N, C-alpha and C positions, 0 to 999 in steps of 0.2 A: 405905149399902148394905149388908145383911148377906147372908151366903152362902146362906142360905135362899132369899132372893128371887131368886137367880140359880139354884140347883140345881132348885127345884120346877118352874118352867115347862120347864127344859130335861128334865127327867125325863119330866113329862107329854108333852112334843113328841116324846120318843124312844117312848114307849108308842104315840103315835098313830101314828107311823111305823111301828111293828113291826105293828100291827093292819092298816094298808093294804098292807104288804108282804106279810102272811099273806093277805089277800084276793087279792093279786094272785097270788100262789103258786098259789092254788086255781084261779083261772082259767087260768094256766099249765099246770096239771096235766090241764085239761080239764073242770071243772066250770062250768055255763053259770050265771053270776052277774051280777048288775047291775054296769055299768063305773064305776069312780070316775073314770077318765080312760082314754080308749081306749090311748095308749101306755104306761100305766104298767106292763102285764104285760111289756114288754121292759126295764123299769128295777128289776126286782125285785133283781137282785144288786146293783147300786149303791146302792139305797135301803137295802138290808139291812146291808151292810158299812159303807158310808159315814154314810148317815143314821142307822142304828140302833146299830151295834157301835162305829162311829167315834166318834160324840157319847158313848155309853155309857162307852166307855174313857176318851175324854178328859174326861169330865166326873169320873168317879171319881178321875182323878189331880189334876185341878183343885181339887176338895175337899179331897183329903188334902195338897196344897201350900199351900192356903189357910189350913188349920188349922195346918199346921207353922209358916207363916211369919206367922201371925195378921194375914193380909191379905184382907179380905172380898172386896176389889175386885181380886185379883192378876191379871195380865194371862194366866197359864193358862187363864182361862175363855174367852177367844178361840178357843180350840181346840173345845171343844164348842158354843160359839155359831155359828162358821163351819161346823160339820159339820152341826148342826141345820138352819141356814139351807139349805145344799145340799140336804139330804133333803127339806126343806119344798118348796123349789123344784120339785125333781123331783115332789114328791107334788100340788102345789096347780096348777102352772102348765106344768110340763114344759119349762120353759126350760133345755136341755139345756147350752148353753154357759155360762150362769151358774152352774148346778149344778156343773160341773166345776171352774169358779174357786173357787167357794165351798168346795168338799170340798179342793181343792187348797191354800187356805189354811189350812183345818182341819188338814190332815195336817202342813203346814209349821209351824204353831204347836205342835203337839204334839211335833215332831222337836225345836224349837227349847227346848222345856221339858226334855226329857231331855239334851239338849246342855247346857243352863245349869246343870241339876243334876250333870252329871259333871264338866264343867270349871271352871264359875265356884264353884258351892257345893263342889267337890271331894267329892262324895257317890258314889264310885267303888264299884260292887259288880257283881257278876255278873248278878245279877237286874235291876239298872238298865240295865245295857248290852245285855242280851236284849231287854228292851222298846223301848229306844231304837232298836235295829236293826230290831224290828217297826215301829215308826214310820217308819223310813226305807224299809222296802218298801211301807207305805202311800203315802207320798209318791212313791215310784218308779211303783206303781200308777197313782197319780191323774195323774202326768205322761204315763204313757203312754197313758192314757184320753184325756187332753185333746188330745195331740198327734195323734190319730185312731185310735189301735190299738184293734181290736174287743175287746169285753169278754171273749171267751174268752180273750184274751191278759191283759190287767189283771187278771183274777179271781186268776191264781196269786200276783203280790204282795200282791193285796188278802187273800187266805187267809193268806199269810205273816204278814202283819201281826197276824191275830188269833191264829195259832198261837204266833208269839213271845212275844206279850203274855202269853198264858196259861202257856207255858213258864216266862216271867221271874216270872210272879206264884206260880207253884208252887215255884219256887226260893226266893222271899222267905219264903213260908209254911213252907217245910221247912229253914228255917236251924237249927232244933233238933237236926237230924240230923249237922250239922257235916260236910258231905260232905270227903273226901278231896282232894286235889289231884289225884289220877288219876282219881277219878270226875268231877270238874270238867273235866278234859280231854277225857274222852270226850263228855260233852255239847257242850262247844264244838266237837268234830270233827263230831258229828252235826249241829249247828246250822250248821257251815260248809259241809257237803255240802248240807243243804236250801237255804240261801241262794243257793248257788252254783248250784244247779238252776232256783231261781225267775229269777234275774236271767239265765241261758242261754235260759229259755224266751222271753224277751223278742226274742231271735235266731233260736233254732232251737227251736220249740215242742216237737217231738217228744222230743229229747235233754234238754231242760231238764225237760219234765215227768217223764221217766222219772228224771233224776238227783234231783229234789226228791221223788219219790216214795220213793227210797231213803232220803234225809235223813229224811222223815215217817216212815217206818218204822223208823229208827234212833232217831228222838226218843221215838216211842211205847215202844219197849223200854226206853229209859233211864227214862223216866217210871214204866212199871210197874215196874221193878226197884228204883229208887232214890227214888221220890217218898214222901212221909209217908203218902200214902192208904194203901200196903200195909200199913203197921203199923196205922193207924186202922181199917181193915175188921174188925179183931178187937174194937172196942169196941162200944159200944151207942148207940142214941138219935143225936142230929144227927151227932157225929162218924163213926157207922158209915154212915149215909146220905149223906154227902157223900163219903166215901172210894169208896163203891160207884159213885155218880155218876162220880166220877173215873177210876176202873179202868176202867169200861166204855167211857167216852169215850177213852181211852187205846187201848182194843182197835180201836175205829172209825178213829182216827187211824192205826194201823197197817193198817188193811183198806184204807183209803183210798191209804196208801203202795203198797200190792200192787197195787191196780188203776190207779194211775197208772204202775207200772212196767211193767204188762200192757198198757194202752192205749196209752200214749205220747201224742201230738197228739190232742186231741178238740176239735171245735169246737162241737158241737150234738150233739142226739140222746140216745139211751137211755145210752150208756157215759158221756157228759159227765154226764148226770143221776145216775148211780149215784154216779160219783168225788166230785162237788161236794157232793151230800147227805151221803156218809158222813162229809166234813169239817164243813159247815155244819149238819148236824142231829145225826148221830150224836157228833161230838167237841164241837163249839163248843155246841150248846144242852144236851148234858149237862154241860159246865162251867158254864153259866149256871144249871142248876137246882141244880148243887152249891154255887156260889158265892153264888147269890142270897140265903141266910139272912144272909150275912156282909155283902154288898155293899150290899143295897137299905137296912139300916138307916143306912149311912154317908150314902147319898145322900138319903134320906127323912127320917131322924131318928126312924124308929119302928122299935122291935124287932120281930122275926118270931119268934113261939112256935112251937116244932117240934111237928110231930104225925106219926104214921105214914101220914097222908093223903098227905103228900109223895111216897111212893112210887108213887101212882096215877098221876099224871101221867109219871112217870120210866118205869114199865113201858109205858104207852102210847107214849112217844116212842121206845123203842127196838124196840117191837114194829112201829111206822112205819116206820123206817129199815131194818129187818130185811124188811119186805114190801116197801118200795122197792127196796131192793138186789136182792132176787130177781126182782122183777117187771122191773126194767130190764133185767137179764141175761137173763131169759127171753122178753123182747119182749111182756110183757105189760100192755098200755096199761090195761085195767081195773084190775088191782093197782095200778098207779102212782098212778092216780086217788083210790083208796080210801086208799092211803098218805099221800097229801098230807092227805086229810080227816082221818084219824087223827093225824097229826103236829099239824094245827092244832087239833084237839080237845085234844092233850095241852099245847100252850102255854096254850090259854084255861082248862082245869082247873088247870094248875100257877099261873096268876096268881090264880086264884080261892082256891087253898088259900094262898097268899101273903097275900093279902087278908084271909082268915079268920085267918091266923096273928097279923096287925098287930091285928086287932079283938080277940082273944083276948088279947094281949099289953097292950092299952090298957085292958081291963077286969080285968086282973090274974089272968086265968083261969090254970090249968096247962096246959102243951102236951101 
């Protein structure tokens, strides 16, 4: 079996879950749309983080490891398979207990991949450890959810999984800068504060959220100061586009940290919405928009030709996040609804631009 026979259906499944999660997000924001499944609106968070990002991150790691080991059937593919299956169960039948077990298995497999990489393969590095810690947080969040903790508790280690994975990837891609030991120590201290806050939130939500908010703010400041994006922002073309995606995303991570410090324990409502979407849309989706021209070719085998059209969905995305944050803080439900629609439009247009870039690349047209 070739790697492509695994990555294509898995990638297609991730895209399907992303569309369904976006549909549910619009319903959750107040838009009257046909229901895919009545209970899907309440599963928007687990579907996005576990089914979409969990499977996507696991798939990217599995493809990389399979290529490195020259093993198309490498067991690392179990992580995206279980994660996609868990998201698929939530999407199609809503069997929550089964979905919890599948997502738990996916996060355990991803954690095992990092553990084997570090201990058995002896491939130790700061970025591998950082991503491994992210996988551990995903496992902790899934364990909490499977044990009966509400989503507003499990969401914090879930978000920690994505945040630390992104931080690890940025360290890996910024190796050319050769950070000093002091710089790395600052990063590890910021990560320790963040991880400590996330774990504390499982016991004391208010104090834990505030501590993790401080950690998120410190991580954002470190990334703004020391990430390669700061230097690449002075370049042109694709390098500049990616750098701007990253830098704006780092600002939103800092904003999320400030909101977490200010709000503390949030269970639902507009403050909860503002905090989560500053991370999930402002930070995470901006990272997706920036890294897609690099990651999608590895997953699909198709090069993405860059064009200035990539800026259109990026501008729409951050206009949506800003409108959503302002509307949430002002209690303006109509503004929140329109922000969600603008956010969805940004994602759809982005994938349209990516598809056009792939088509241009296939035809050999200039970007």
